[in-house]
C-alpha positions in Angstrom: 0.1 0.0 0.0 3.0 2.3 0.7 4.3 1.7 -2.7 0.8 2.7 -4.3 0.9 5.7 -2.1 4.4 6.7 -3.7 3.0 6.2 -7.1 0.0 8.4 -6.4 2.3 11.1 -5.3 4.6 10.9 -8.2 1.9 10.9 -10.7 0.1 14.0 -9.2 3.3 16.1 -9.3 4.3 14.7 -12.9 0.7 15.9 -14.1 0.8 19.2 -12.1 3.6 20.4 -14.4 1.6 19.9 -17.7 0.1 23.3 -18.9 -1.1 22.7 -22.7 -4.6 21.3 -22.1 -4.9 21.9 -18.4 -8.1 24.1 -17.0 -7.3 25.1 -13.4 -10.2 25.3 -10.9 -9.6 26.8 -7.5 -12.2 26.1 -4.8 -13.0 25.2 -1.1 -15.7 23.3 0.7 -17.0 21.7 3.7 -16.3 18.0 4.8 -17.6 15.4 7.4 -14.7 13.4 8.4 -15.3 10.1 10.2 -12.8 8.2 12.3 -14.0 4.4 12.2 -12.8 2.4 15.0 -12.7 -1.4 15.1 -11.4 -3.9 17.6 -12.5 -7.1 19.4 -16.2 -6.3 20.7 -15.8 -2.4 19.6 -17.2 -0.8 16.5 -17.8 3.0 16.7 -17.3 6.2 14.7 -16.0 9.5 15.8 -17.3 12.3 13.5 -15.5 15.5 12.9 -16.3 18.6 10.8 -13.9 20.2 8.4 -13.0 22.8 5.7 -10.7 22.3 2.8 -9.2 24.6 0.0 -7.1 24.2 -3.0 -6.9 23.6 -6.8 -6.8 20.8 -9.4 -6.2 20.7 -13.2 -8.6 19.1 -15.5 -6.8 17.6 -18.4 -9.0 16.2 -21.5 -8.1 12.7 -22.8 -11.1 12.5 -25.1 -14.4 14.7 -25.7 -15.9 12.9 -22.5 -12.8 11.8 -20.4 -10.3 13.7 -18.6 -8.1 13.3 -15.6 -7.7 15.8 -12.9 -4.7 15.9 -10.3 -5.1 18.2 -7.5 -3.6 19.8 -4.3 -5.8 20.7 -1.1 -5.3 21.8 2.3 -7.7 20.4 4.9 -8.5 21.1 8.4 -11.0 19.1 10.9 -11.9 19.4 14.3 -14.3 17.2 16.5 -14.9 15.8 19.9 -12.4 13.0 20.7 -14.0 11.7 23.9 -14.4 8.1 22.3 -11.3 8.2 20.0 -8.8 6.2 22.1 -11.4 4.1 24.3 -10.0 0.7 22.9 -9.8 -2.3 25.0 -8.5 -2.6 28.5 -6.5 0.4 28.4 -9.1 2.9 27.6 -8.3 6.5 28.0 -10.4 8.9 30.0 -10.6 11.8 27.5 -12.4 15.0 27.5 -11.3 17.0 24.6 -11.2 17.6 20.9 -8.9 16.2 18.0 -7.5 18.8 15.6 -6.0 17.7 12.3 -4.2 19.1 9.3 -3.8 17.4 6.0 -2.2 18.2 2.5 -4.2 15.9 -0.1 -3.2 15.0 -3.4 -6.1 13.8 -5.5 -5.9 12.2 -8.8 -9.3 11.7 -10.5 -10.6 10.0 -13.4 -13.6 12.0 -14.7 -16.4 11.2 -17.3 -18.5 14.3 -18.3 -21.6 14.7 -20.4 -22.6 18.2 -21.6 -26.3 19.6 -21.3 -27.7 22.8 -22.3 -24.4 24.8 -21.9 -23.6 23.1 -18.6 -21.7 19.8 -17.8 -22.4 17.0 -15.6 -19.6 14.6 -14.6 -18.9 11.7 -12.4 -15.3 10.7 -11.0 -13.3 8.3 -9.2 -9.9 7.8 -8.2 -7.1 7.8 -5.3 -6.0 10.5 -3.1 -2.6 10.7 -1.2 -3.4 12.2 2.2 -0.3 13.7 4.3 -0.7 14.3 7.9 0.6 17.6 8.8 -0.5 17.8 12.3 -2.8 15.5 14.7 -3.4 16.9 18.2 -5.5 16.0 21.1 -6.5 19.1 23.2 -8.3 18.8 26.5 -7.8 16.7 29.7 -6.4 13.1 28.9 -5.5 10.3 31.6 -4.4 6.9 30.4 -1.8 4.4 31.7 -0.9 6.5 34.6 -0.2 9.5 32.0 -2.1 12.7 32.6 -2.7 15.9 30.8 -4.8 18.8 31.8 -5.7 21.5 29.4 -2.8 20.7 27.3 -2.3 18.9 24.0 -0.8 15.6 22.8 0.7 15.4 19.3 -0.3 11.9 17.9 2.3 12.1 15.3 5.3 13.2 17.7 4.4 10.3 20.1 4.1 7.8 17.2 0.6 7.1 17.9 -0.8 7.7 14.5 0.5 7.0 11.0 0.8 10.4 9.1 0.3 8.8 5.4 -2.9 7.7 4.3 -4.2 6.4 0.9 -8.0 7.3 0.1 -10.2 5.8 -2.5 -13.4 7.5 -3.6 -15.6 9.0 -6.1 -18.4 11.7 -6.5 -20.5 13.6 -9.0 -20.4 17.2 -10.0 -21.4 20.0 -12.3 -19.8 22.6 -14.3 -22.3 25.5 -14.5 -21.8 28.1 -17.3 -18.0 28.7 -18.0 -16.8 29.2 -14.5 -18.5 27.7 -11.6 -18.0 24.0 -10.6 -19.9 22.1 -7.9 -18.6 18.9 -6.4 -19.9 16.2 -4.2 -17.6 13.0 -3.2 -16.7 10.6 -0.6 -13.4 9.0 0.3 -12.5 5.7 2.1 -8.9 5.6 4.1 -7.1 2.3 3.2 -4.4 2.6 5.9 -4.8 2.0 9.4 -4.2 5.1 11.3 -2.8 3.5 14.5 1.1 3.0 14.3 1.7 -0.7 14.9 5.3 -1.0 13.7 6.8 1.8 15.8 10.1 0.3 17.8 9.9 3.4 19.9 6.3 2.9 20.7 6.6 -0.7 21.5 9.7 0.0 23.9 7.9 2.7 26.0 7.2 1.6 29.7 3.6 1.6 30.9 2.6 4.8 32.4 5.7 6.7 31.5 5.1 10.4 31.8 8.3 11.1 29.6 7.1 9.4 26.7 3.4 9.6 26.9 1.2 6.7 25.5 2.5 3.2 25.6 0.8 2.3 22.2 1.5 -1.4 22.5 -0.6 -1.2 25.5 -3.2 1.0 24.1 -4.0 -0.8 21.0 -5.0 -4.8 21.3 -6.8 -7.4 19.3 -5.7 -6.0 16.2 -7.4 -2.5 16.7 -7.8 -0.4 13.6 -8.9 3.3 13.0 -9.5 4.2 9.3 -10.4 7.7 8.1 -13.5 8.4 5.9 -14.5 11.7 4.3 -17.7 13.0 2.8 -17.2 16.6 1.1 -19.1 18.9 -0.8 -17.7 22.3 -2.3 -17.5 25.1 -4.9 -14.8 26.0 -7.3 -14.0 28.8 -10.0 -12.7 27.6 -13.2 -10.1 29.6 -15.2 
């Protein structure tokens, strides 16, 4: 899967350099981000609200088919009370999770013109690079406690910062400039860091290192990110 993510990144950067037939669109939108948590006997979803902004290129291949690499910045924020309550080592958590991402989508689009407008469907992967993932609030787990502070989930090797999302959606080009888009993405990677040697070697309840991930996650626990979004853009 990590090799696939590298391919998506390379393809996006390569096509971003094309200019002869590319039509640029710049836009922003609203997203609902779900963190789906699964473990033995546990199945829950933490819902967050988000905003995103960025641009993409629509490069025609034929009259009805095009490809559209892009670059977007995304922010999401939501209650984290249930996020780390996994297994016997559940956290007492009252706070919020704030996350920042750089997303590089690579869409395959099929469009149909109608009365001066154009309607389209699209599908493809998105390389999602985590910039920041922080728990803010009061946290107590395995003898480690924070009050009114934050915990960086990347810095403590609890979350993986790289994800590959697959998804699709529909949209419409209204007139010559306005584009409306609605879509859904499914995260393919487990967000929990299962392979960090540093995390596995941390002692239980150590206030210096923070969470002991090996104790916190059990029974092959997984956290996968999903995203519903709707937005508008201006085409140039």
